[in-house]
N, C-alpha and C positions, 0 to 999 in steps of 0.2 A: 303488519309493520315494520316490523324489525326487518324482515326481507326488503321491502323499497329500499329504509333504510342504507342497508347495504349497498343494494345497486348503484347508489346514488355515490357513493367513496369515491375519491381520487384514486386512480392505480398508481402502483408504485413498483417500482422507481421511475420516476417522471424526468427524461432526458431532455438536456440542455437545448437551446436553441441555436439553432445556426447563425443565427443576429449578433448573438453575444456568447461564443462559444468558451469563455473563463468564468461565466456567472450562472449560478442556480438559475434554472427555471422560472420565469414568474411566476405559473401555476403553483410551485413550491412555496414561496415567498408569500403567497395569499392564503397558505394555512394557519390553522392555531396552532398551540403548542400547550399541552399534546392533543393530536388527532388521532383519529382512525385513519388508514387506508386500506386497499384491497391489493392484497398479491394475487399472482398467477394461480394460484390454489384456490381462490375465494375466501382465504382465512384475511381477518382482518385485524392486524397489530397494530399498536399503536406507534405512530410517529413523533417524535421528539425534535422539536426544531430549536430549541430555544438553549444557550450557551450552558446558564448555570442549574436548569433543569438536566441537561444532559450531564455535565460533570456529578451532580448528584446520584443520579441513579443507574451510573458507570461505578460505583462505590457502594451501592446499597445491598447489605447480604439478603435481600428479600429478591434480588433479581440474579437469575443464571447465566451465564454462558453456556451451559452443556447442551448442544446440538443434538441428542437423542432424546429429549424433555418434549413431551408432547407440549404444543403450543408454540415452537421456535421457529421463528418465520424464517425457514431458508430461500434461497436467493432464488432458487428455481431448485425444476426436480431435479435436473443434474445434481446440483449443490446437497440436494438431499440422497440422493442415491450413494454419491461417493462416499459421504462419511457414514453410512451404513455396517461396511467392514472394518473402521478403522478411522483412528484420528487422532491430530496432536494435542498438547498441551492447552493449544490455544482456544479449543472447542469444549474445554472441562472446566470443573470448581475446583476450589479446594478440596480437600488436601493435595489431591493427586498432581492440580494444574500445577501449585506450588514446587512439590516434590518433583515432578520432569523440569519444572522451568528452571530450579537451582541446577540442575545436572547440566544444563549448557550454557548459563549463563555468564558463568565467570570470563570464557573469551570476549563477550559483548560488555564489558566494564569497559567505563570512560578511560580509563587511563590505559587498558590494555588497547582498545580501541585508535586511541593517539597515538600510540608506540607504530602504526600501521600508516602514519599519515606520509612516510616518505615515500614507503612501497605505492600508497596510493595516487602519490603526485608522479612516481616513476610511469605508472600505468596511464595516466592522464595526457601526460609529457610524449609518451610515445605513439598513442592515440592520434593525438595533435598532429606530429608527426607524418604520419602516415596519410593522416587526412589532407594535409599542405603538399603531400608528396603526390597524391591520387587526381582523379578527375576533378575538375570543377565547372558547375557545380557537382556539388556531393549531397547523400541524404546521407542527414547528421543523427536520422534515427539508426539506421542499420552501420554507418560507417564509425559513430561515434559512442551514443549515448547507452545504446545496449552492451555493445563491446566492454564497457566503462563498468558497468552494473556486472555483468555476467564475469568478468575478468577477478573482480574485486570478489565475489561473493565464491567464486571454484575456490581461489585460495585460500580467502576464510574457512571453507567448509573441506576444503583437500579433495575436493574434484575434478578430474581431467576437463580441462580448457576444451581440450580436442572435439570433446561428445556437445558442444554448446548447441551446435543447431537441433542436434534431438532434444535437449533440455526445451529450448524456446516454442519447436512445435508442440511439445505437449503441454508446456504452460499455457500457449493460446488457447489451443481446446478446452483444456478446463475453464479458463476463464471468458469464453465466448459465450456472450449470450444465444446465440444460435446452435451452440453446439447440442446434440443429442444426449438425453441421458445415458444412453450406449458410447455416445463418444468423451464423454465428461470420465466416466466410470473406467473405459481404456486407455484414455490419456493417462490417468490416474495409476491406474494399475502397470501402465509401460514404465512410469517413471518410478515408481516405488520399485518395481520389480529391479530396475537400472542401478538404484540405491542399495537394496539389498545383499545384492551380488557385489557392489564397492564394496558394502560393510563385511560381508564375509571376505572380501581378499583380503581388507585392511585388520582382519583381526589376524589374519597370518602373516600377513605383513604391513605392519605399522608406515603412515606416511605422515606428511605436516599438514596440520589441519584440525580443524572442529571436531571429525567424524572419530578420528583415529582418537584422540585425545578420549573422548566421551567411551569410546570401545575399552580403552585401558581403566578409567577410573568409574564408569560405571557397568557397563555390559560384563566385562572379566570378574566385577566383583557380584554380580547376579541383581544389580539396583536397578536396570534397563533390561529388557529382552533387545536381541536385533530388530526385532518387528517394530516394536516400538521406536527405536531409532531411526529408523526407515521413515515412520510417519514424520517425525520430527526435523528430519534432515530434508525431506521434501518440502514443508511447509519453510522451513528457512530460505532452501533453495527458489523455490518460485516466489516467494515475496523480495527477496534479494535482487532477482531477475528484473520482475513487472515494476516494483515500486519504484527505485531509484533509476531505470533505466525510460520510463515513462517521465518522471520529474525532471530529469535533465534535457531532454526533448520539450517538453512544454512550459518550462521555465525559460529556456532561450527562446521560444516564441511569444510567451507573453513579456521579456525584456524587448526583445526587437518592436514588440506593437508600443510601447512604451519608453520610447528613446531617451527621454530624460534620467530614467531611472538605471537605463543601461550604460548611460556615460559614467553616473556614478558609481558603477559596480567596476566600470572597464579600468576606471582612471584611478583608483584607489590601491592601497597596499593595506590597507588598516584592518585587522582581520577583525574586530568587533564589527564592522560595517558588514563584511563579508558574511558573517555568522547573522547578522539580521537580515540582511536578504535573502539567507536562507529561512529562515524562519517565516520571513512574510511571504514567502513565494509558496512556501508550504500551507499557509494559512490562504492565501490568496487563492490558491488551486484545487487543492486538495483533492485528488486522482484519486482517492476510493470512495465512489458513489455508491455502494451497497448499503451504505449506513453500518454501522456496529448495533449486532443484534444480541439480543438476548430474551430470556423467558420471564414473566413473573413468578416466584415461586409460593408468593404470599400476596396478597389484597395491598394494595399500594395505593392513598386517597392525596389526591394533589388538588387543593382547592375544592371546585365539587364535583370533579372527577377521581374515580376509583378505577384501577387500574387490576383487573382480577388475575388472581393464582390462574396462570396455566396459560394466560394471553401474551400474545407474541411484545416486544418493544424495541424498537429502531431508532438509533441517533443518528440524524441528519447532520453529520460532522461538516458539511459542505453549507449548511446553514447557522449551525454553532457557530462557525468560524466569521459568519460575516453578520455574528450579533453586533448591531452599534452600541449595544451598553457597554461590550466588552472590548470592540476594535472601533474605534471614532471611523466615520469614513470609510465603512468596509470594503466597500466598491473600488475603493482606490490603491492601488498599487503602490506603497510606499517603504522604501527597504530600508528608510533609518526607524522605522516604527517600531518600537518592541513589542514581539510579535510571538515569545516563547512561549505564554500558554493557551498556544492554539491545540486544538484536538486531532491533527491530522493522526497523530499517531495513537488515539487513544487517550485513557486515562486511568488512575488508579492499578491495582495488582495485575490487571489484564494489558496495560500500555505493551505500545510494540517492543518487544527485546531489541530488534534492531536498529532502534532509534539512534544510538549513537554513531553506529556504522555508517547508515544512510546518510545523515548529517556531515559526518567527514565526509563523505564522496563528494557531496554537491558543496560542500565549502570549499574543497578542490577545484573541482570543475568552475562554478561559476566565479572563482578567483583566478583563474588562470588562463579559461579557453578564452574569453573574450579582450583579454590583455595581448595573448598572444598570436589573434586574430583579428585586428582593431574594425577591420572594415567586415564583419561578416553579416550577411545580409539574408533576406528571403529572395530566394531563386525562383519564385513561383507568385503569383497573386495570392494575399491571403484568404481569400474566397474561396481558393482550390486547395486550401490543406486540408488534406483526408484524416478528419479527426475518428475518435474511436468511439465514438455516441453507444456500439455493441458491446462494450467490453465490462467488465468488473473494475478493472483499473481502468480511468480516464486519461488519453494520452494524444497523440496524434500517431499514424500509421508510417506516415513519411515526412521530412523536413527539407525540401530541398534548400540547400542555403550555396552561397558564392561568395568571394572574396575577392 
């Protein structure tokens, strides 16, 4: 009986439909909360679709983020294999999670990130200058979105921007659904090896940036090994490249499809409205569609349902951020709404360390790009925009625009 029930479970992840590329797939919305789903390996973790239950479980001490525990719902075989040899603190539990996180958290403090606003503004304006001076139409992804996120994270970490093509290639291989386990592990090892060499160089010749700072305060004191720092640096680099780069392009496309909202943003210098627009676009688009993954370490009873110890848990953030109990008219993009409580960056002790940096970048981009290029428009039919249905991070492969 159990076998036949398992066979009937919905496969996860459920890809978006081309007709509504900004919205969760209709099949997702018909699911219960919580509900079992079936993954690539036949395992049947619990999918959490509601906002309140998702927040509660993300801070529940009976839930673990440790990706080495039996029952942890890995995204795919490549994801499982690449974490066998090492992982960063994001896939650990306290106290080690908290210990390593503290070692790199200071540069991401809001006051320190805010001090970078001028530098980020200079990067954004310089790239807009280059965009305007180049061919028209142009691909906003390769000419602006990813150069912005890459330059910022490279400057933050102290990684040479000249090597950005290598970073992007390895990052894409690591996060692509169709990458074989060998490709995923190979890309991880290539990127980690690059960073390990960089760490070795900076141990002898310090540079500006987080890596050299952590070397001085943690590695030289013996609190963190160079190997551990290489995994942490890789996590920060890939996250900084992919999440913000995809949000810049996808957010621009969403605004172009909602011209009334774009007009509000283009015509304002009100920082409060710009900040709200960033939070609303993060809620509305929520580019991480693999869910936030955990595993129960004790039985958890939710109403008449019990999540048993050893069973996987996946928070579907894209559904939680469309929960009508917390976001009225959730399918409407409304940059005037207060949406700061969205779950795009997670919640609790494992909330995204890079949230202040990503938020600052998006504030500068969304507050600058459309005012400087007020006639920005799609250069192709919307139906021809190539969305990234095959990646862990959602976005668009290209975004041809003209002005």
